[in-house]
C-alpha positions, -999 to +999 in steps of 0.1 A: -445+131+242-439+096+229-411+073+241-395+077+206-394+115+211-380+111+246-347+096+233-342+120+204-327+154+206-352+183+202-361+188+165-343+217+149-355+240+121-332+258+097-344+294+094-337+326+076-346+359+095-353+388+071-361+423+083-359+459+069-323+471+072-334+498+097-348+472+120-316+451+122-307+462+158-343+457+170-343+422+156-310+414+173-323+428+206-354+406+203-334+375+195-313+382+226-344+384+247-360+353+232-330+331+235-342+305+210-320+311+179-285+297+173-271+321+146-245+309+122-209+316+133-194+349+121-170+344+092-133+350+098-131+378+073-160+396+090-143+392+124-111+408+109-130+436+094-149+445+126-117+442+146-100+466+122-128+492+125-134+488+163-131+521+182-119+524+218-154+535+230-172+504+218-186+482+245-186+444+242-224+447+235-218+472+207-190+452+192-214+421+190-240+442+173-215+453+147-202+417+142-237+404+136-248+433+114-216+428+093-224+391+091-259+397+077-267+393+040-280+426+026-303+427-004-317+461-013-337+474+017-336+442+037-310+422+057-311+385+066-294+361+090-293+323+090-295+300+120-313+272+138-342+272+163-362+244+179-392+237+158-416+243+187-402+278+190-411+288+154-446+302+161-434+326+188-403+336+168-424+342+137-447+365+157-417+385+171-401+390+137-435+398+119-442+426+145-412+446+132-420+441+096-398+410+090-403+373+084-389+340+098-385+318+068-383+280+073-355+265+052-344+230+043-314+215+060-283+221+040-266+189+028-235+180+049-243+204+077-253+189+111-280+208+131-271+217+167-282+194+194-305+203+223-314+173+245-349+170+258-345+151+291-368+164+318-366+163+356-339+139+369-330+129+333-314+163+330-289+153+356-280+122+337-272+144+307-240+154+325-227+119+321-230+121+283-220+158+279-187+152+296-179+126+270-194+142+238-222+162+224-248+138+211-249+142+173-283+155+162-291+123+143-283+100+172-305+086+200-300+104+233-288+077+258-286+099+288-313+082+310-301+047+302-265+057+307-273+071+341-291+040+352-262+018+340-237+039+357-253+038+391-259+000+387-222-006+380-213+017+409-236-003+433-221-036+422-186-023+432-197-005+463-223-029+477-228-021+514-261-011+530-245+012+555-223+030+529-252+033+506-273+049+532-245+075+538-246+083+501-284+087+503-279+111+532-253+130+512-277+132+482-304+147+504-280+173+517-269+182+482-304+185+470-315+207+499-292+235+487-285+246+523-247+246+519-233+272+495-202+252+488-224+223+474-244+245+451-223+237+421-230+201+423-267+203+432-277+192+397-258+159+403-278+148+434-297+121+414-263+104+408-256+103+445-291+091+452-290+064+426-255+053+436-266+051+472-298+032+464-279+006+442-253+002+469-280-006+494-295-032+470-261-049+464-253-046+501-283-067+509-273-092+481-238-094+495-248-093+532-227-063+539-235-034+563-203-015+572-186-047+564-195-083+572-211-073+605-239-098+603-265-070+606-281-080+573-283-116+559-266-126+527-294-128+501-272-139+471-235-144+478-206-131+499-180-116+476-151-130+496-165-165+496-178-167+460-151-150+440-155-171+408-194-167+408-190-130+412-164-127+385-184-147+360-215-126+368-196-094+362-184-106+328-219-117+320-233-082+329-206-067+307-216-089+278-252-078+281-242-041+283-219-044+253-247-060+234-270-031+242-243-007+232-239-024+198-277-024+193-278+014+200-247+018+178-265+001+148-294+025+153-272+055+154-251+045+124-284+040+104-296+074+114-263+090+106-256+074+072-283+049+062-280+011+059-247+012+041-230+029+070-248+007+096-237-024+078-200-018+074-192+003+105-171-013+133-197+000+157-226-011+135-237-045+121-201-056+112-188-051+147-220-066+162-214-098+142-179-101+156-193-097+191-220-123+185-194-146+171-173-143+203-204-151+224-211-181+201-176-195+206-179-192+243-213-208+243-201-236+220-171-245+241-191-243+274-220-265+262-198-286+239-220-281+209-202-282+176-232-267+157-229-235+178-192-233+171-197-237+134-223-210+133-200-187+153-172-192+129-195-184+099-208-153+117-172-143+125-162-146+089-191-124+078-182-098+105-145-098+095-153-093+058-178-065+065-155-048+090-125-050+066-146-035+037-157-006+059-122+000+072-108-002+036-133+023+024-124+048+052-086+042+044-091+051+008-080+018-009-046+011-024-018-010-008-014+015+020-051+014+026-052-024+027-023-024+052-041+002+074-074-018+072-056-050+082-039-034+112-072-018+123-091-050+118-066-068+141-071-040+167-109-044+165-107-082+171-081-079+200-100-051+217-133-070+215-121-096+239-104-072+262-135-051+264-156-079+276-130-090+302-127-054+313-160-057+331-143-081+355-134-050+374-170-049+386-162-080+406-127-071+414-135-038+431-166-053+446-144-079+462-119-052+473-146-032+489-158-063+508-122-072+518-116-037+533-148-039+552-138-073+566-104-061+576-118-031+595-145-053+612-121-080+622-096-055+636-124-038+656-138-071+669-103-083+679-097-052+700-131-053+715-127-089+725-098-081+748-123-066+773-101-037+785-114-001+783-084+009+761-090-020+738-127-012+734-119+025+728-094+013+702-121-009+686-144+021+683-117+042+667-107+015+643-143+010+633-149+047+628-117+057+611-114+025+591-150+028+579-144+065+569-112+056+550-128+026+533-159+046+524-139+076+508-114+054+490-138+029+476-164+055+466-137+073+446-125+041+430-160+028+422-170+062+407-139+064+385-141+027+373-178+030+365-171+061+345-142+044+327-164+014+317-192+037+305-169+058+284-144+034+269-165+002+266-200+015+260-200+051+247-172+042+222-197+020+205-227+042+208-211+073+193-190+075+162-187+113+159-193+145+179-223+167+177-226+205+181-244+219+211-273+243+206-261+277+219-288+304+217-272+337+206-270+363+233-257+398+236-231+406+263-248+420+294-236+455+289-250+489+279-258+487+242-251+524+236-219+535+219-197+554+243-188+589+228 
């Protein structure tokens, strides 16, 4: 599988399933067993008709047979259903249908209808799909960002939770969750790569910050101490955010092109138009910082192009007219204002990294002060302060860092990557009951 295939949803094929009328139930039973066909939804009028005819003795399985049979298109001695299946499943499905005297007919994709989405991540990448799935279903035409999104998430978490000791605790927790030895943790077993990745990145940033259960001196500062270099950490966080936003815009351009061609990619606020505004903002900052008028002039020209393209796109969506112009102007203002706030929002990577370090420092200073007294009671108190304080700081900061990383992923990044929702691929199944009609 090529890298291009790895970031795309599984290719879907529109199909028609045609069988002799007397083989309808057999076909449905085989589709249930195969689990590779997403049948078109039952029409409301069919639902009402089956509900009106339903007898008290029908099981849920029998009712589903009746619904699907009523949904089928009958033509003479044959009946047919429409649906979607992964292209790779076509040979096996064709063989199954042919064996009962029918045919699986490949069809062209109907205009205006989006195929269902089945992501193709394998191994640990499947765990990272959870991050995207809780936000939206990836549209069929879009790039699947699950793996990259997972890596970005754990990196942001680590920047806010940088501590070697705390990171090792997360790694131990990930190993416990992965082992499956505790029934209560079975539901989150699939998420163990998140814990492992977050723990690993916390260890990395812990070494960079020189933090191990706080500023204990157990590890050297390889980059900076958050408490002593607040400004540097803050600027770094904003720089990281700018890079991530740039990547989100680039992916948004690709997705807008795949969804609607170059026209949509050009005028969309999450496409080229929005990207030009983002580049212009970067140009203004660079021009002011380096005091280069040429960069400022280029940034202004890029900003004008971005504003015009964005306004045209918003006006097209609004439908034109005076009301449409007013709506487009208001939305354009919102786009510009939010652009700056989105970049600054990544300052929280530094803010919560500083908070984590400060809490660790408070606990450590309190413990060392009690220990320095020399009395047995003081030393016992120092141990308790260290243990309880570390536990509280770990639990509180892990929760905060996890939520804040998720917020940045959703509101700042995914909002540019995705423009619409997809439809998940759901193979049709019969209810797990006796298929016979109760007399």
